[in-house]
DOBAFI-354754 format. One record per residue (C-alpha): x, y, z; residue number from 1; residue in one letter. Coordinates in nm, 2 decimals, decimal comma. Layout:
<rs>
<r><u>X</u><v>Y</v><w>Z</w><nr>NUM</nr><rest>A</rest></r>
...
</rs>
This chain:
<rs>
<r><u>-0,01</u><v>0,02</v><w>-0,02</w><nr>1</nr><rest>M</rest></r>
<r><u>0,12</u><v>0,35</v><w>-0,10</w><nr>2</nr><rest>I</rest></r>
<r><u>0,07</u><v>0,62</v><w>0,19</w><nr>3</nr><rest>H</rest></r>
<r><u>0,05</u><v>0,98</v><w>0,12</w><nr>4</nr><rest>P</rest></r>
<r><u>0,34</u><v>1,18</v><w>0,27</w><nr>5</nr><rest>P</rest></r>
<r><u>0,31</u><v>1,22</v><w>0,63</w><nr>6</nr><rest>M</rest></r>
<r><u>0,44</u><v>1,49</v><w>0,88</w><nr>7</nr><rest>Y</rest></r>
<r><u>0,63</u><v>1,37</v><w>1,17</w><nr>8</nr><rest>S</rest></r>
<r><u>0,39</u><v>1,52</v><w>1,41</w><nr>9</nr><rest>A</rest></r>
<r><u>0,13</u><v>1,31</v><w>1,22</w><nr>10</nr><rest>E</rest></r>
<r><u>0,32</u><v>1,00</v><w>1,26</w><nr>11</nr><rest>V</rest></r>
<r><u>0,36</u><v>1,09</v><w>1,64</w><nr>12</nr><rest>L</rest></r>
<r><u>0,02</u><v>1,13</v><w>1,70</w><nr>13</nr><rest>S</rest></r>
<r><u>-0,07</u><v>0,81</v><w>1,53</w><nr>14</nr><rest>Q</rest></r>
<r><u>0,20</u><v>0,60</v><w>1,71</w><nr>15</nr><rest>L</rest></r>
<r><u>0,07</u><v>0,76</v><w>2,02</w><nr>16</nr><rest>R</rest></r>
<r><u>-0,28</u><v>0,68</v><w>1,95</w><nr>17</nr><rest>S</rest></r>
<r><u>-0,19</u><v>0,30</v><w>1,87</w><nr>18</nr><rest>L</rest></r>
<r><u>0,00</u><v>0,29</v><w>2,17</w><nr>19</nr><rest>N</rest></r>
<r><u>-0,31</u><v>0,42</v><w>2,38</w><nr>20</nr><rest>W</rest></r>
<r><u>-0,55</u><v>0,16</v><w>2,17</w><nr>21</nr><rest>L</rest></r>
<r><u>-0,30</u><v>-0,14</v><w>2,24</w><nr>22</nr><rest>T</rest></r>
<r><u>-0,30</u><v>-0,08</v><w>2,58</w><nr>23</nr><rest>E</rest></r>
<r><u>-0,65</u><v>-0,03</v><w>2,60</w><nr>24</nr><rest>E</rest></r>
<r><u>-0,73</u><v>-0,36</v><w>2,43</w><nr>25</nr><rest>F</rest></r>
<r><u>-0,50</u><v>-0,52</v><w>2,67</w><nr>26</nr><rest>R</rest></r>
<r><u>-0,72</u><v>-0,47</v><w>2,97</w><nr>27</nr><rest>R</rest></r>
<r><u>-1,05</u><v>-0,55</v><w>2,83</w><nr>28</nr><rest>V</rest></r>
<r><u>-1,19</u><v>-0,89</v><w>2,71</w><nr>29</nr><rest>P</rest></r>
<r><u>-1,09</u><v>-0,94</v><w>2,33</w><nr>30</nr><rest>A</rest></r>
<r><u>-1,45</u><v>-1,08</v><w>2,30</w><nr>31</nr><rest>D</rest></r>
<r><u>-1,64</u><v>-0,78</v><w>2,42</w><nr>32</nr><rest>S</rest></r>
<r><u>-1,80</u><v>-0,51</v><w>2,21</w><nr>33</nr><rest>A</rest></r>
<r><u>-1,50</u><v>-0,27</v><w>2,36</w><nr>34</nr><rest>E</rest></r>
<r><u>-1,25</u><v>-0,53</v><w>2,24</w><nr>35</nr><rest>G</rest></r>
<r><u>-1,41</u><v>-0,54</v><w>1,91</w><nr>36</nr><rest>W</rest></r>
<r><u>-1,47</u><v>-0,13</v><w>1,88</w><nr>37</nr><rest>H</rest></r>
<r><u>-1,08</u><v>-0,13</v><w>2,01</w><nr>38</nr><rest>L</rest></r>
<r><u>-0,97</u><v>-0,34</v><w>1,71</w><nr>39</nr><rest>R</rest></r>
<r><u>-1,14</u><v>-0,12</v><w>1,48</w><nr>40</nr><rest>T</rest></r>
<r><u>-0,97</u><v>0,13</v><w>1,58</w><nr>41</nr><rest>Q</rest></r>
<r><u>-0,64</u><v>0,00</v><w>1,59</w><nr>42</nr><rest>M</rest></r>
<r><u>-0,66</u><v>-0,12</v><w>1,22</w><nr>43</nr><rest>R</rest></r>
<r><u>-0,77</u><v>0,21</v><w>1,11</w><nr>44</nr><rest>A</rest></r>
<r><u>-0,45</u><v>0,38</v><w>1,31</w><nr>45</nr><rest>V</rest></r>
<r><u>-0,21</u><v>0,13</v><w>1,13</w><nr>46</nr><rest>R</rest></r>
<r><u>-0,34</u><v>0,19</v><w>0,79</w><nr>47</nr><rest>A</rest></r>
<r><u>-0,24</u><v>0,54</v><w>0,80</w><nr>48</nr><rest>R</rest></r>
<r><u>0,11</u><v>0,43</v><w>0,92</w><nr>49</nr><rest>L</rest></r>
<r><u>0,39</u><v>0,38</v><w>0,68</w><nr>50</nr><rest>P</rest></r>
<r><u>0,52</u><v>0,04</v><w>0,68</w><nr>51</nr><rest>N</rest></r>
<r><u>0,87</u><v>0,09</v><w>0,82</w><nr>52</nr><rest>A</rest></r>
<r><u>0,74</u><v>0,26</v><w>1,12</w><nr>53</nr><rest>I</rest></r>
<r><u>0,46</u><v>0,01</v><w>1,18</w><nr>54</nr><rest>L</rest></r>
<r><u>0,71</u><v>-0,27</v><w>1,16</w><nr>55</nr><rest>T</rest></r>
<r><u>0,90</u><v>-0,10</v><w>1,43</w><nr>56</nr><rest>H</rest></r>
<r><u>0,64</u><v>-0,02</v><w>1,66</w><nr>57</nr><rest>H</rest></r>
<r><u>0,52</u><v>-0,40</v><w>1,61</w><nr>58</nr><rest>D</rest></r>
<r><u>0,86</u><v>-0,52</v><w>1,70</w><nr>59</nr><rest>R</rest></r>
<r><u>0,84</u><v>-0,34</v><w>2,02</w><nr>60</nr><rest>L</rest></r>
<r><u>0,49</u><v>-0,41</v><w>2,09</w><nr>61</nr><rest>A</rest></r>
<r><u>0,54</u><v>-0,76</v><w>2,05</w><nr>62</nr><rest>A</rest></r>
<r><u>0,79</u><v>-0,71</v><w>2,35</w><nr>63</nr><rest>E</rest></r>
<r><u>0,51</u><v>-0,56</v><w>2,57</w><nr>64</nr><rest>G</rest></r>
<r><u>0,70</u><v>-0,23</v><w>2,52</w><nr>65</nr><rest>R</rest></r>
<r><u>0,55</u><v>0,11</v><w>2,41</w><nr>66</nr><rest>V</rest></r>
<r><u>0,67</u><v>0,23</v><w>2,05</w><nr>67</nr><rest>S</rest></r>
<r><u>0,69</u><v>0,62</v><w>2,14</w><nr>68</nr><rest>A</rest></r>
<r><u>0,80</u><v>0,80</v><w>2,47</w><nr>69</nr><rest>A</rest></r>
<r><u>0,82</u><v>1,17</v><w>2,57</w><nr>70</nr><rest>Q</rest></r>
<r><u>1,21</u><v>1,28</v><w>2,64</w><nr>71</nr><rest>V</rest></r>
<r><u>1,17</u><v>1,43</v><w>3,02</w><nr>72</nr><rest>G</rest></r>
<r><u>1,48</u><v>1,63</v><w>3,20</w><nr>73</nr><rest>D</rest></r>
<r><u>1,70</u><v>1,46</v><w>2,90</w><nr>74</nr><rest>G</rest></r>
<r><u>1,62</u><v>1,13</v><w>2,97</w><nr>75</nr><rest>N</rest></r>
<r><u>1,41</u><v>0,86</v><w>2,73</w><nr>76</nr><rest>C</rest></r>
<r><u>1,07</u><v>0,82</v><w>2,85</w><nr>77</nr><rest>G</rest></r>
<r><u>1,10</u><v>0,45</v><w>2,75</w><nr>78</nr><rest>G</rest></r>
<r><u>1,46</u><v>0,32</v><w>2,92</w><nr>79</nr><rest>C</rest></r>
<r><u>1,55</u><v>0,63</v><w>3,09</w><nr>80</nr><rest>G</rest></r>
<r><u>1,89</u><v>0,66</v><w>2,95</w><nr>81</nr><rest>L</rest></r>
<r><u>2,04</u><v>1,02</v><w>2,97</w><nr>82</nr><rest>K</rest></r>
<r><u>2,04</u><v>1,11</v><w>2,58</w><nr>83</nr><rest>L</rest></r>
<r><u>2,30</u><v>1,27</v><w>2,38</w><nr>84</nr><rest>P</rest></r>
<r><u>2,28</u><v>1,63</v><w>2,39</w><nr>85</nr><rest>K</rest></r>
<r><u>2,32</u><v>1,62</v><w>2,00</w><nr>86</nr><rest>T</rest></r>
<r><u>1,98</u><v>1,40</v><w>1,99</w><nr>87</nr><rest>L</rest></r>
<r><u>1,76</u><v>1,60</v><w>2,22</w><nr>88</nr><rest>R</rest></r>
<r><u>1,89</u><v>1,93</v><w>2,01</w><nr>89</nr><rest>A</rest></r>
<r><u>1,74</u><v>1,75</v><w>1,70</w><nr>90</nr><rest>E</rest></r>
<r><u>1,43</u><v>1,65</v><w>1,91</w><nr>91</nr><rest>L</rest></r>
<r><u>1,37</u><v>2,00</v><w>2,02</w><nr>92</nr><rest>A</rest></r>
<r><u>1,15</u><v>2,15</v><w>1,71</w><nr>93</nr><rest>P</rest></r>
<r><u>0,79</u><v>2,05</v><w>1,74</w><nr>94</nr><rest>A</rest></r>
<r><u>0,70</u><v>1,76</v><w>1,55</w><nr>95</nr><rest>G</rest></r>
<r><u>1,04</u><v>1,62</v><w>1,51</w><nr>96</nr><rest>C</rest></r>
<r><u>1,13</u><v>1,30</v><w>1,65</w><nr>97</nr><rest>F</rest></r>
<r><u>1,43</u><v>1,03</v><w>1,69</w><nr>98</nr><rest>G</rest></r>
<r><u>1,50</u><v>0,69</v><w>1,79</w><nr>99</nr><rest>I</rest></r>
<r><u>1,62</u><v>0,60</v><w>2,18</w><nr>100</nr><rest>C</rest></r>
<r><u>2,00</u><v>0,47</v><w>2,09</w><nr>101</nr><rest>P</rest></r>
<r><u>1,94</u><v>0,23</v><w>2,37</w><nr>102</nr><rest>H</rest></r>
<r><u>1,57</u><v>0,08</v><w>2,38</w><nr>103</nr><rest>C</rest></r>
<r><u>1,47</u><v>0,18</v><w>2,05</w><nr>104</nr><rest>G</rest></r>
<r><u>1,16</u><v>0,35</v><w>2,11</w><nr>105</nr><rest>V</rest></r>
<r><u>1,04</u><v>0,68</v><w>1,91</w><nr>106</nr><rest>F</rest></r>
<r><u>1,12</u><v>0,98</v><w>2,09</w><nr>107</nr><rest>L</rest></r>
<r><u>0,95</u><v>1,34</v><w>2,11</w><nr>108</nr><rest>W</rest></r>
<r><u>1,06</u><v>1,62</v><w>2,33</w><nr>109</nr><rest>S</rest></r>
<r><u>0,91</u><v>1,75</v><w>2,61</w><nr>110</nr><rest>A</rest></r>
<r><u>0,98</u><v>2,11</v><w>2,49</w><nr>111</nr><rest>E</rest></r>
<r><u>0,77</u><v>2,05</v><w>2,19</w><nr>112</nr><rest>S</rest></r>
<r><u>0,45</u><v>1,86</v><w>2,36</w><nr>113</nr><rest>S</rest></r>
<r><u>0,27</u><v>2,15</v><w>2,38</w><nr>114</nr><rest>A</rest></r>
<r><u>0,21</u><v>2,15</v><w>2,01</w><nr>115</nr><rest>A</rest></r>
<r><u>0,11</u><v>1,78</v><w>2,01</w><nr>116</nr><rest>R</rest></r>
<r><u>-0,22</u><v>1,64</v><w>1,97</w><nr>117</nr><rest>P</rest></r>
<r><u>-0,44</u><v>1,47</v><w>2,22</w><nr>118</nr><rest>A</rest></r>
<r><u>-0,53</u><v>1,14</v><w>2,24</w><nr>119</nr><rest>H</rest></r>
<r><u>-0,84</u><v>1,02</v><w>2,07</w><nr>120</nr><rest>R</rest></r>
</rs>
């Protein structure tokens, strides 16, 4: 499937939504009406993500981890690693994201978090 180009802020928003939906799905019975609704929403979000991003997300999700985490106090929100200053600088502009060199989660900066969309 060919996807239209996505801005990084859109990718982050979709990943955050997918992480939230996945966590919600894990807490409800899979065969419930809520489980069915969550699966439908997850399929819709997955259809909007580029394959490379989705493959990376799936690998982390299979290990029970989130695929996107916020940087706080210069640390990865996934593993707590103190991130290099150069990576923190790359993440500073709103909508930019990178990958933690230790745990592999997609990262976004706390400084740019005011511009990100809320969960759906």
